[in-house]
N, C-alpha and C positions, 0 to 999 in steps of 0.2 A: 573781413580779416582784422581790421582795427578793433572792432568791438570784441571779437573773439579773443584777441591778444590781451586786451585790457581786462576782460572778465576773468581770463585764466590767471593773470597776475594777481587780481584781487582775491580770487579763490585761494591761491597759494598763500597770500597773506592771512586769510581767514583761518586756514588750517592750523596756524600756530596758536590760535586761541584755545584749541583743544590740547589737553595734556599729552605730551609725547614721552615715551620711554626710549631707552637706547639699549639695543640687544646685539651683542657682537655675533651671536650665532646666526641671527637673521641677517646681520650685515655681511657675514661670509657668504650667505646664499645670494644676496644682492650682488656682491663682488663677482660671483660666478655667473649668475643668470643674466646680468646686464652686460656681460662681455668684457668687464675690466681685465679679467685674467688673460684675455687674448693679447693684450699689449703690455701689461704690467706684472712685474715680479713682486713678491712679498718676502723681504729679507733674503734675497738671493734665489728664491724658488719661483720659477715661472718665466714668462716671456720677457724679452729685453728690448722691445720696441720703444716703450715709454720708460720713465724713471721708476725705480724700485720704490713702491709706495710704503713699504715697511720701514724704509730709512728716511722718508719724508716726515713721518710722525715721530715726535719726541714727547717727553713727559709734560711739556708745556703746550701740547697740541690742543687746540680748541676748535669748536665749529667755525669760528671766524677765520682761523688759520686754514682750515679745510676749504672754506669758501674762497678765500683769497688765492690759494694755490690753484684751485680748479678754474677760477676766472682767468688767471694769468695764462694758464695752459690751454684754455678752451679752443681758441682759433686754430692753433697748431694741431690739437687733438682731432678736431672735426675734419681738418684737411687730410690728415693721415688716415682717418677712418674711411673717408670717401675713397682714397686711393686703394685701400684694402677691401673695399666693399663691405665694411662693417656698419651696422646700425648704431648711431649714437645712443647712449643710455638716456632714459627719461625717468627721473626719480620724483616721487612725491616726498613730502617732508618726513614721513615716517621712515621711508627707505634711506633718505639722506642721514637721518639721526642714527639709524642702524649701521650704515656704512662708516660713519664717524666712529662709532663704538668699536667696530671691527678693526679699523686702522689703529685706533688708540690702544686697544687691548694688546696688540702685539708688543708694545713697548711699556705698557703700564705695570705689568704684574710684579716684577721684582728685579733687583740688582742681581747680576750673576753671582751666585753663592760659591763658596769654597769650603769643601768638607773638612780639610785639615785646619783651616782657621776656625771653623765651627766647633771642631773637637776641642781645640785649645780654649775657646771662649766658654764652652760648656763646663770646662774645669775651672777656669779662672773666675767666672761669675758664680761659682759655687752651685750651679745646677746639679752637678754630679753628687753633691752631698745627699740629696734626696732621691735623685733619679739615676740609678746605675744603668750603664749601657745595656745590660742583659738580665739583671737580677732584681726582683721586687724588693722594696725597702719600706717597711711600715705602711703598707697599703699603696705606695706610690708606684705607678707603672714604670717599668724599665723602658728605655728609649726604643728597644727592639719591638715594643708593642704600640708605639706611637703612630697608629694608622692615620691620625689627623695631620701628620707632618706634611701631607700632600698640599695642604691649604693653610697659609699663614693666618687668615682670619678665623678659620675653624679652630686652630691651635690656641689663638689668643682668646677666643670665645670660651673654650674649656678652662683656660687659665683664669679668666675673669670670674667664671662661676665658682671656681674653687679658691679664689683669692683669700677669702676670710680664713679658711682652714690652712691654706699655705702660709699666710702671714703668721698664724699662731705657731706653726711648726718651725718656720725659720727663726722666729724669736726664741723658741725653746732651744734651738741649736746655736743661737748667738750669731746669726748671719742676717743679711738684709736681702729682700727681693731686688734683683739687679735692674738697673736702667739699661735699655737696649736702643741702639740705632736701627734704622731699616736695614743697613748692610749687615750688622751683626745678627739680626734675626734671620736674614737670608742665609748667612753662613751656617747658623745653627740648624735651620730647616734642611739644608743640603746634607749636613752631617747626620741628622735624624733620618732622612730618607735613605741614605746609604746604610745606616744601621738596621733600618726596617727591611731593607732589600729593594726599595723602590729606586729605579734608575731613570724613569721618565721625567721630563720637565712638565710642570703644570700646563694644561691646555689654556690658551688665552680665551677665557669666557668672561664677558662683562655684560651685566644686565642691570639697568637702573632707570630711575625716573621718579616722577611724583607718585605718591601712594603710600605703600606699606613702610618704606624707610622713614618717611616724614612722620607717619603716625607713631612709629617706634621711638623716634627721637623725643617725642612728647611723652608717650606712655612709660618709657624707661627713665623718665625724669632727667634726661640730659639737659633739658631747658632750665631746670632749677639752678644749675650752675652756669650754663653757657648762655642763657637768655634765648631770645628768639633765633631761629635758624639763620635769618639774614644777618644777624649780628655775629653769629658764630662763623659764618662763611667769609667774614672779612679777613680771616687768617690766611696764611700763605699755603694753601693745600694743593694748588693746581700742579705743582711740580713734584708732588709726592707719588711714590710707587705704592702698590698694594702693601708690600711689606713695611714701607715707611708709615703708612696709616695704621697698620696693625701694631707696629712698635709704639707709636704714639698712644694708641688705646691701651696697650699693656702698661706703659709708663704712667698713664693717667690712673688706671685701675689700681696699681700697686700702692698709691698714696691716698686713696679715698675710702670712706666708709660706705660700702655698697649696701649694707643692710640686707634686705630681701630682694634686691634688684638682680635678677638672673636673666639669662638670654637663652631662648630656645634655639635648637639647631638652625643655623642659617640667618639668625637675626643680626648678628654682628656684621655679616656681609651686607645685609640689606641697609643697615644704618650707614656703613662706610660707603657703599655705592651711592646712596642718596646724597650724602655730603659731597662726594666728589662730583657727581653729575650736576648738582645744583651749582657748585663752585665753577665748574668748567663752562656751563651754558650761560651762567650769569654774565660773564664778560666784564670788561672794564672800559668799554668805549666811552669817549667824551663827546657829547653832542656838539659842542662848539667846534672841535676839530673836524667832526663829521660834516658839518656845514661847509667848511673849507674844502673838504674832499669832494663833496657834491658839486661845488663850483669848479674846483681845479680839474676834475675829471670830465667836466663839461656834460654832466648828467642832465643839466637844465635844458640843453639844446633840444632834447627830445621830450623830456618830461614836463616842460613848460610850453610845449607846442602841440596843440590838439591835432594838427594835421599829420603829426608823426605816427599816430597810432599808439604811442606809449601813454600809459595812464599818468595823470598829473599827480603831484604830491598830495593834493587834496583827496584824490581818488584812492591812492595807496593807503592813506591814513584814515580812510573812512571807518566809522564805527569803532574807533579805538583799536584797530588791529595792531598786532605786535609783530616784530621781525626778529630773526636770529640768524646765526650762521647757517643752520639747516634750511631756513626759508630761502636764503640767497642761493644755496646750492640747488634747491629744487627749482627755483625760478630760472637759474642758469641752464639746467638741463632741459627744461620744458620750452623755454623761449629764447635761449641764447642764439641759436642759428638765425632766427628771424631778426633779432636785435642786431647781430653782426651785419646782416644784409642791409638793414636800414642805415646803419652807421657808415657802411661803405658808400652807399648812395649819397650820403651827405659829406663824404670825405672826412669822417671823424675817426680818430685812432681808437682802437679797442683799449679800454682802461686797464691799467695794471695796478694792483693793490698790494700793500704790505698787510700783514695781519692786523697791525694797529690801525691802519686806514680803514680796513673793513670793519673793525670793531667800532670805530668812530662813526662810520657811515650808518651802521645798524642803530647805534645810539641816537643819531640825528633823526632817522626815520621814526624811531619809537617816540622821540620827543614830539615830533610833528603829530604822530598818532594820538599821544596823550592830550595835546592841545586841542585836537579836533574832537576828542571824546568829551571834553569839558563843556 
């Protein structure tokens, strides 16, 4: 039992060494298949046994937040599931990452837009000078043909590709391309959807991770202005909605010389998703505070005692393994019930974490891992 538990925890830590993506579609499947839907609603739709998970996630939601929330809730959740004869969910790191993407996507995509405000903005920002609601003007599509209005990044991608021509045309007309906030873009999109005849709200789909978005950041010469991706990510993107990111990209594109830099369909989304995913997963934990959390939560009582069956810090940090919020979620679902049993035997309270404490603890574990790897 002790060896099996330790090896399983080490395996969970090793999994994070492989690149993970986050896919909200797969996360929705995890939410259903693992039985979360039997207890939890999502934005008012579903069961009411547990809290509404769509209202737990906000735009600052990170994997560390998810981990802290689940750790705090776990003992009560396991007790309730036993009473209802439900099987507790068991998640690997990929499933935990996908579940995070699903929760976040519900709140990520855009501010609630208002069509009447969008119509007013469309006129006041001079968009209507070139784009009539229903009639073509000098080759410009009327709003009634804006099928891309379903997706803010697709719309901005098209605007980006045509920005050179647009800039020449607005200069000829004596106007400037407008600056837009995320809320203003959301309002314009709702107005455009209504004009096109679309009444549905965009489905929450989020897919990102390492790979194509990072390659595009380099190949589209984003790095020539922004430097390395780690430098660019130091900005405050974590609280941005999708329309906020799209508006920022539009504002950026309107003032730069793009030359021959164009984007194929979907590439704007891949870049934006990669930037957001990297920013969110990166975290801002401080290892010094994490060391205090490790001590204050009495983690050392088991992890510094070989007789407990828990792996030591040296074991957890073996071979430079890294940890993240999704690592902690996976470990919790796989081994939490056994951990709770051991802690009760030792009369130890189950630890409660804030998101900041969880981020610090993860940073501390990764610092230990880095030291061990040197």
